[in-house]
TIRO-2110 file (N, C-alpha, C; in Angstrom, 1 decimal):
// TIRO-2110
10.4, 20.0, 5.7, N, 1, A
10.2, 19.1, 4.6, CA, 1, A
10.0, 20.0, 3.3, C, 1, A
10.7, 19.6, 2.3, N, 2, A
10.5, 20.4, 1.1, CA, 2, A
9.3, 19.9, 0.3, C, 2, A
8.9, 20.8, -0.6, N, 3, A
7.7, 20.5, -1.4, CA, 3, A
7.9, 19.3, -2.3, C, 3, A
9.2, 19.2, -2.8, N, 4, A
9.4, 18.0, -3.7, CA, 4, A
9.4, 16.7, -2.9, C, 4, A
9.9, 16.8, -1.7, N, 5, A
9.8, 15.6, -0.9, CA, 5, A
8.4, 15.2, -0.5, C, 5, A
7.5, 16.2, -0.3, N, 6, A
6.1, 15.9, 0.0, CA, 6, A
5.4, 15.3, -1.3, C, 6, A
5.7, 15.9, -2.4, N, 7, A
5.1, 15.4, -3.7, CA, 7, A
5.6, 14.0, -4.0, C, 7, A
6.9, 13.7, -3.8, N, 8, A
7.4, 12.3, -4.0, CA, 8, A
6.8, 11.3, -3.0, C, 8, A
6.6, 11.8, -1.8, N, 9, A
6.0, 10.9, -0.8, CA, 9, A
4.5, 10.6, -1.2, C, 9, A
3.8, 11.5, -1.6, N, 10, A
2.4, 11.3, -2.0, CA, 10, A
2.3, 10.4, -3.2, C, 10, A
3.2, 10.6, -4.2, N, 11, A
3.3, 9.8, -5.4, CA, 11, A
3.6, 8.3, -5.0, C, 11, A
4.6, 8.2, -4.0, N, 12, A
4.9, 6.9, -3.5, CA, 12, A
3.8, 6.2, -2.9, C, 12, A
3.0, 6.9, -2.1, N, 13, A
1.8, 6.3, -1.4, CA, 13, A
0.8, 5.9, -2.5, C, 13, A
0.6, 6.7, -3.5, N, 14, A
-0.4, 6.4, -4.6, CA, 14, A
0.1, 5.1, -5.3, C, 14, A
1.4, 5.0, -5.6, N, 15, A
1.9, 3.8, -6.3, CA, 15, A
1.7, 2.6, -5.5, C, 15, A
1.9, 2.7, -4.2, N, 16, A
1.8, 1.5, -3.3, CA, 16, A
0.3, 1.1, -3.3, C, 16, A
-0.6, 2.0, -3.1, N, 17, A
-2.1, 1.7, -3.1, CA, 17, A
-2.5, 1.1, -4.5, C, 17, A
-2.0, 1.7, -5.6, N, 18, A
-2.3, 1.2, -6.9, CA, 18, A
-1.8, -0.2, -7.1, C, 18, A
-0.6, -0.5, -6.6, N, 19, A
-0.1, -1.9, -6.8, CA, 19, A
-0.9, -2.9, -5.9, C, 19, A
-1.3, -2.5, -4.7, N, 20, A
-2.1, -3.4, -3.9, CA, 20, A
-3.4, -3.6, -4.5, C, 20, A
-4.1, -2.6, -5.0, N, 21, A
-5.4, -2.8, -5.7, CA, 21, A
-5.2, -3.6, -6.9, C, 21, A
-4.1, -3.5, -7.7, N, 22, A
-3.9, -4.3, -8.9, CA, 22, A
-3.7, -5.8, -8.5, C, 22, A
-3.0, -6.0, -7.4, N, 23, A
-2.8, -7.4, -6.9, CA, 23, A
-4.2, -8.0, -6.5, C, 23, A
-5.0, -7.2, -5.8, N, 24, A
-6.4, -7.7, -5.4, CA, 24, A
-7.2, -8.0, -6.7, C, 24, A
-7.1, -7.1, -7.7, N, 25, A
-7.9, -7.4, -8.9, CA, 25, A
-7.4, -8.6, -9.6, C, 25, A
-6.1, -8.9, -9.6, N, 26, A
-5.6, -10.1, -10.3, CA, 26, A
-6.1, -11.3, -9.5, C, 26, A
-6.0, -11.3, -8.2, N, 27, A
-6.5, -12.4, -7.4, CA, 27, A
-8.0, -12.6, -7.6, C, 27, A
-8.8, -11.6, -7.7, N, 28, A
-10.2, -11.7, -7.9, CA, 28, A
-10.5, -12.3, -9.3, C, 28, A
-9.7, -11.8, -10.3, N, 29, A
-9.9, -12.3, -11.7, CA, 29, A
-9.5, -13.8, -11.7, C, 29, A
-8.4, -14.2, -11.0, N, 30, A
-8.0, -15.6, -11.0, CA, 30, A
-9.1, -16.5, -10.3, C, 30, A
-9.6, -16.0, -9.2, N, 31, A
-10.7, -16.7, -8.5, CA, 31, A
-11.9, -16.9, -9.3, C, 31, A
-12.3, -15.8, -10.1, N, 32, A
-13.5, -16.0, -10.9, CA, 32, A
-13.2, -16.9, -12.1, C, 32, A
-12.0, -16.9, -12.6, N, 33, A
-11.6, -17.8, -13.7, CA, 33, A
-11.7, -19.3, -13.2, C, 33, A
-11.3, -19.5, -11.9, N, 34, A
-11.4, -20.8, -11.4, CA, 34, A
-12.8, -21.2, -10.9, C, 34, A
-13.7, -20.3, -10.9, N, 35, A
-15.0, -20.5, -10.5, CA, 35, A
-15.3, -20.4, -9.0, C, 35, A
-14.3, -19.7, -8.3, N, 36, A
-14.5, -19.5, -6.9, CA, 36, A
-15.0, -18.1, -6.6, C, 36, A
-16.2, -18.1, -6.0, N, 37, A
-16.8, -16.8, -5.7, CA, 37, A
-16.2, -16.2, -4.5, C, 37, A
-15.8, -14.9, -4.6, N, 38, A
-15.3, -14.1, -3.5, CA, 38, A
-16.4, -13.2, -3.0, C, 38, A
-16.8, -13.4, -1.7, N, 39, A
-17.9, -12.6, -1.2, CA, 39, A
-17.6, -11.1, -1.3, C, 39, A
-18.7, -10.3, -1.4, N, 40, A
-18.5, -8.8, -1.4, CA, 40, A
-17.9, -8.2, -0.2, C, 40, A
-18.2, -8.8, 1.0, N, 41, A
-17.6, -8.3, 2.2, CA, 41, A
-16.1, -8.5, 2.3, C, 41, A
-15.6, -9.6, 1.7, N, 42, A
-14.2, -9.8, 1.6, CA, 42, A
-13.5, -8.8, 0.7, C, 42, A
-14.2, -8.5, -0.4, N, 43, A
-13.6, -7.5, -1.3, CA, 43, A
-13.6, -6.1, -0.7, C, 43, A
-14.7, -5.8, 0.0, N, 44, A
-14.7, -4.5, 0.7, CA, 44, A
-13.7, -4.4, 1.9, C, 44, A
-13.5, -5.6, 2.5, N, 45, A
-12.5, -5.6, 3.6, CA, 45, A
-11.1, -5.4, 3.1, C, 45, A
-10.8, -6.0, 1.9, N, 46, A
-9.5, -5.8, 1.3, CA, 46, A
-9.3, -4.4, 0.9, C, 46, A
-10.3, -3.7, 0.3, N, 47, A
-10.2, -2.3, 0.0, CA, 47, A
-10.0, -1.5, 1.2, C, 47, A
-10.7, -1.8, 2.3, N, 48, A
-10.5, -1.1, 3.5, CA, 48, A
-9.1, -1.2, 4.1, C, 48, A
-8.5, -2.4, 4.0, N, 49, A
-7.2, -2.6, 4.5, CA, 49, A
-6.2, -1.8, 3.6, C, 49, A
-6.4, -1.8, 2.3, N, 50, A
-5.5, -1.0, 1.4, CA, 50, A
-5.7, 0.5, 1.7, C, 50, A
-6.9, 0.9, 2.0, N, 51, A
-7.1, 2.4, 2.3, CA, 51, A
-6.4, 2.7, 3.6, C, 51, A
-6.4, 1.8, 4.6, N, 52, A
-5.7, 2.0, 5.9, CA, 52, A
-4.2, 2.1, 5.7, C, 52, A
-3.7, 1.3, 4.8, N, 53, A
-2.3, 1.3, 4.5, CA, 53, A
-1.9, 2.6, 3.8, C, 53, A
-2.7, 3.1, 2.9, N, 54, A
-2.5, 4.4, 2.2, CA, 54, A
-2.6, 5.5, 3.2, C, 54, A
-3.6, 5.5, 4.1, N, 55, A
-3.7, 6.5, 5.2, CA, 55, A
-2.5, 6.5, 6.1, C, 55, A
-2.0, 5.3, 6.5, N, 56, A
-0.8, 5.3, 7.3, CA, 56, A
0.4, 5.9, 6.6, C, 56, A
0.6, 5.6, 5.3, N, 57, A
1.7, 6.1, 4.5, CA, 57, A
1.6, 7.7, 4.5, C, 57, A
0.4, 8.2, 4.3, N, 58, A
0.3, 9.7, 4.2, CA, 58, A
0.6, 10.3, 5.6, C, 58, A
0.0, 9.7, 6.7, N, 59, A
0.3, 10.2, 8.0, CA, 59, A
1.7, 10.1, 8.4, C, 59, A
2.4, 9.0, 8.0, N, 60, A
3.8, 8.8, 8.3, CA, 60, A
4.6, 9.9, 7.5, C, 60, A
4.2, 10.2, 6.3, N, 61, A
4.9, 11.2, 5.5, CA, 61, A
4.7, 12.6, 6.2, C, 61, A
3.5, 12.9, 6.6, N, 62, A
3.3, 14.3, 7.2, CA, 62, A
3.9, 14.5, 8.6, C, 62, A
3.9, 13.4, 9.4, N, 63, A
4.4, 13.5, 10.8, CA, 63, A
5.8, 13.1, 10.9, C, 63, A
6.4, 12.5, 9.9, N, 64, A
7.8, 12.1, 10.0, CA, 64, A
8.0, 10.8, 10.7, C, 64, A
6.9, 10.0, 10.8, N, 65, A
7.0, 8.7, 11.5, CA, 65, A
7.7, 7.7, 10.5, C, 65, A
8.6, 7.0, 11.0, N, 66, A
9.3, 6.0, 10.0, CA, 66, A
8.3, 4.9, 9.7, C, 66, A
8.2, 4.6, 8.4, N, 67, A
7.4, 3.5, 7.9, CA, 67, A
8.2, 2.2, 8.0, C, 67, A
7.5, 1.1, 7.7, N, 68, A
8.1, -0.2, 7.8, CA, 68, A
9.0, -0.4, 6.7, C, 68, A
10.2, -0.9, 6.9, N, 69, A
11.2, -1.1, 5.9, CA, 69, A
11.2, -2.6, 5.6, C, 69, A
10.9, -2.9, 4.3, N, 70, A
10.8, -4.3, 3.9, CA, 70, A
12.1, -4.8, 3.2, C, 70, A
12.6, -3.9, 2.3, N, 71, A
13.8, -4.3, 1.6, CA, 71, A
14.9, -3.5, 2.1, C, 71, A
16.0, -4.2, 2.4, N, 72, A
17.2, -3.5, 2.9, CA, 72, A
17.3, -3.4, 4.4, C, 72, A
18.5, -3.1, 4.9, N, 73, A
18.7, -3.0, 6.3, CA, 73, A
18.5, -1.5, 6.7, C, 73, A
18.2, -1.3, 8.0, N, 74, A
18.0, 0.1, 8.5, CA, 74, A
19.2, 0.5, 9.3, C, 74, A
19.5, 1.8, 9.1, N, 75, A
20.5, 2.4, 10.0, CA, 75, A
21.9, 1.9, 10.0, C, 75, A
22.5, 1.5, 11.1, N, 76, A
23.9, 1.2, 11.2, CA, 76, A
24.3, 0.0, 10.5, C, 76, A
23.4, -0.9, 10.1, N, 77, A
23.8, -2.1, 9.3, CA, 77, A
24.3, -1.7, 7.9, C, 77, A
24.0, -0.5, 7.4, N, 78, A
24.5, -0.1, 6.1, CA, 78, A
25.9, 0.3, 6.1, C, 78, A
26.4, 0.7, 7.3, N, 79, A
27.8, 1.3, 7.4, CA, 79, A
28.8, 0.2, 7.4, C, 79, A
END
């Protein structure tokens, strides 16, 4: 694996984690705007799930494990 591929993979993982945290912050803001209290353990649980997703992305990058493909088809369906 090249250094540029490793750097791009780490940047990709950081972007995914940042987007997930931003989505959580928007949901928390909307709930507080509506007057719905979100317990602290739910917030910590969401942050833990986001951290696990980030850890999986980093481990998948370092070990070459294929990550989950959400957009687009995988493999022979592209040909």
